[in-house]
C-alpha positions as CSV (number, residue, x, y, z in Angstrom):
1,X,65.8,53.4,110.3
2,X,65.0,54.4,113.8
3,X,67.7,55.4,116.3
4,X,69.8,52.6,116.1
5,X,73.3,54.0,117.5
6,X,76.7,53.6,119.0
7,X,78.5,50.3,118.3
8,X,75.2,49.4,116.5
9,X,75.3,52.0,113.7
10,X,79.2,51.5,113.7
11,X,78.6,47.8,113.0
12,X,75.7,48.2,110.1
13,X,78.4,50.5,108.0
14,X,81.4,48.5,108.5
15,X,79.0,45.4,107.5
16,X,77.4,47.1,104.5
17,X,74.1,45.7,105.2
18,X,71.1,47.8,103.6
19,X,69.3,49.7,106.5
20,X,66.2,48.9,104.9
21,X,66.4,44.7,105.2
22,X,63.8,43.5,107.6
23,X,63.8,40.2,109.1
24,X,61.6,37.4,110.7
25,X,62.7,36.2,114.3
26,X,63.3,32.5,114.3
27,X,62.2,31.9,118.2
28,X,62.4,28.5,120.0
29,X,59.6,26.5,121.6
30,X,58.1,24.7,118.9
31,X,55.9,27.6,117.8
32,X,55.7,27.9,113.8
33,X,57.8,31.2,113.7
34,X,57.5,30.5,109.9
35,X,53.9,31.0,109.4
36,X,52.3,33.1,106.9
37,X,55.2,33.0,104.2
38,X,53.8,35.3,101.8
39,X,52.7,37.8,104.3
40,X,55.9,40.0,104.5
41,X,56.6,39.9,100.9
42,X,53.3,41.1,100.1
43,X,53.5,43.6,102.8
44,X,57.1,44.7,101.5
45,X,55.7,45.2,97.9
46,X,52.8,47.4,99.2
47,X,55.1,49.5,101.3
48,X,57.7,50.1,98.6
49,X,54.8,51.2,96.1
50,X,53.4,53.2,98.4
51,X,55.1,54.8,101.0
52,X,58.8,55.3,99.1
53,X,60.4,52.6,101.3
54,X,62.9,50.5,99.4
55,X,63.3,47.2,101.3
56,X,64.7,44.1,100.0
57,X,62.0,41.9,98.6
58,X,62.7,38.9,100.7
59,X,62.9,39.2,104.5
60,X,66.1,37.6,105.9
61,X,65.7,35.2,109.1
62,X,67.3,36.1,112.5
63,X,67.4,34.1,116.0
64,X,66.8,36.1,119.0
65,X,70.5,35.4,120.7
66,X,72.1,36.6,117.4
67,X,74.0,40.0,117.2
68,X,72.8,39.7,113.4
69,X,69.4,41.5,115.2
70,X,71.0,44.7,115.3
71,X,71.5,45.1,111.4
72,X,67.6,45.4,111.2
73,X,65.4,48.4,112.1
74,X,62.2,46.1,112.3
75,X,61.8,42.4,113.1
76,X,58.6,40.5,112.7
77,X,57.3,37.9,115.1
78,X,54.1,35.8,114.1
79,X,52.9,32.1,115.2
80,X,50.2,30.1,116.6
81,X,52.1,28.4,119.5
82,X,54.5,28.0,122.3
83,X,57.4,30.9,122.4
84,X,60.5,30.3,124.8
85,X,63.4,32.9,125.1
86,X,66.5,31.9,126.9
87,X,68.0,34.4,129.3
88,X,70.6,35.4,126.6
89,X,67.9,35.7,123.9
90,X,66.0,38.3,126.6
91,X,68.9,40.3,127.2
92,X,69.9,40.5,123.3
93,X,66.2,41.2,122.3
94,X,66.0,44.0,125.2
95,X,69.3,45.5,124.0
96,X,68.4,45.7,120.4
97,X,64.9,47.3,121.5
98,X,66.2,49.9,123.7
99,X,69.3,50.8,121.2
100,X,66.7,51.8,118.6
101,X,65.0,48.5,117.1
102,X,61.5,47.5,116.6
103,X,59.7,44.2,116.9
104,X,56.5,43.8,116.1
105,X,54.6,40.8,117.2
106,X,51.3,39.6,115.2
107,X,49.6,36.9,117.2
108,X,48.4,34.4,114.6
109,X,46.0,32.8,116.8
110,X,47.3,30.8,120.1
111,X,50.6,32.9,120.7
112,X,49.2,35.4,123.2
113,X,49.7,33.1,126.6
114,X,53.2,32.2,125.7
115,X,54.4,35.5,124.5
116,X,53.3,37.4,127.5
117,X,55.5,35.4,129.8
118,X,58.3,35.5,127.6
119,X,58.1,39.2,127.5
120,X,58.5,39.5,131.0
121,X,62.0,38.1,130.6
122,X,62.7,40.7,128.0
123,X,61.3,43.7,130.0
124,X,60.7,42.5,134.0
125,X,60.1,46.4,134.7
126,X,57.7,46.7,131.8
127,X,54.2,45.9,130.8
128,X,52.3,45.8,127.6
129,X,49.9,48.7,127.3
130,X,47.0,49.3,125.0
131,X,47.8,52.0,122.8
132,X,45.3,54.8,122.6
133,X,43.5,55.5,119.4
134,X,45.4,58.8,118.8
135,X,48.8,56.8,118.8
136,X,50.7,58.1,115.8
137,X,51.2,54.4,114.5
138,X,47.6,54.8,113.6
139,X,48.1,57.8,111.4
140,X,51.6,57.6,110.2
141,X,50.4,57.3,106.9
142,X,46.6,55.9,106.7
143,X,44.2,56.8,109.3
144,X,42.7,54.4,111.5
145,X,40.8,56.5,114.1
146,X,39.1,53.5,115.5
147,X,42.7,51.9,116.3
148,X,43.8,48.3,115.1
149,X,41.1,47.0,112.5
150,X,39.8,43.8,112.6
151,X,41.1,41.2,109.8
152,X,40.2,37.6,111.2
153,X,37.5,36.8,113.4
154,X,39.0,34.0,115.4
155,X,37.3,34.5,118.9
156,X,35.4,37.3,117.8
157,X,37.2,39.6,120.4
158,X,37.9,43.1,119.5
159,X,41.5,43.6,118.1
160,X,44.0,45.2,120.6
161,X,47.4,47.3,119.8
162,X,49.6,46.3,122.9
163,X,53.0,48.0,123.3
164,X,56.2,48.8,125.5
165,X,57.5,52.2,125.0
166,X,61.0,53.2,126.0
167,X,61.9,57.1,126.5
168,X,58.8,57.8,124.6
169,X,59.5,55.6,121.7
170,X,57.3,52.4,121.0
171,X,59.8,49.8,120.9
172,X,57.5,46.7,120.9
173,X,54.0,46.4,119.1
174,X,52.1,43.3,120.0
175,X,48.9,43.0,117.6
176,X,46.4,40.9,118.9
177,X,42.9,39.6,117.9
178,X,43.7,41.2,114.5
179,X,45.8,38.9,112.7
180,X,47.3,41.4,110.0
181,X,49.3,38.7,108.6
182,X,46.2,36.7,107.7
183,X,45.5,39.9,105.5
184,X,49.0,40.4,104.1
185,X,49.1,37.0,102.3
186,X,47.9,35.9,99.0
187,X,44.2,36.5,98.6
188,X,43.9,32.8,98.1
189,X,45.1,31.6,101.1
190,X,42.3,32.8,103.3
191,X,39.8,34.3,100.4
192,X,39.7,37.6,102.4
193,X,37.9,40.3,100.3
194,X,40.0,42.9,98.9
195,X,38.9,45.8,101.2
196,X,39.8,43.6,104.4
197,X,43.4,43.0,102.6
198,X,43.8,46.6,101.9
199,X,43.0,47.3,105.6
200,X,45.6,44.7,106.9
201,X,48.3,46.3,104.3
202,X,47.6,50.0,105.4
203,X,47.6,49.3,108.9
204,X,51.1,47.3,108.0
205,X,52.6,50.0,106.1
206,X,52.0,52.5,108.9
207,X,53.7,49.9,111.5
208,X,56.4,49.8,108.8
209,X,56.8,53.9,108.5
210,X,56.8,54.2,112.3
211,X,59.6,51.7,112.7
212,X,62.1,53.1,110.1
213,X,61.3,56.8,111.2
214,X,61.3,56.8,115.0
């Protein structure tokens, strides 16, 4: 489940929470944090069947200011629109990530300009940096030698996996111009062909495996 330590670890044990629950971030700002409702359940099912995880079938929902975020080794964030973090939100997210948590932000088209400015609040001294194609997240289970796969066309720009690292560990991943969540959704939602969906699910499994093991 990563390296959640200190009081976070004690909190987990005392609360009796499964280390393999994951959560969706219910952020402020009016953006549709709840979009792609079938995406994570499908990814969870794929991971449990293929990479030996035992993640609860239904992800929890957590707010950025809540101490509850420390219960989860992986938190997912998505949407199309505005994002806003208060200073309390930003401090709590920063403490969570520096203590061993992992945040995956999947731009569902339109989030990028908003999340960039909010991440400055979380890490004023760090920048999003594109991950090289040989980063372990592209081979933790399935091999993606060319890096992040393109799932949805949107503007036709190349997909980018951008990250924030702390002490050699990737703590935050921002997947941009890929839209992995579209590929995780039920087949009838976007009518993606099976080969596109399986690419998205395999990349998602890589991300999940990295988050749980690092």
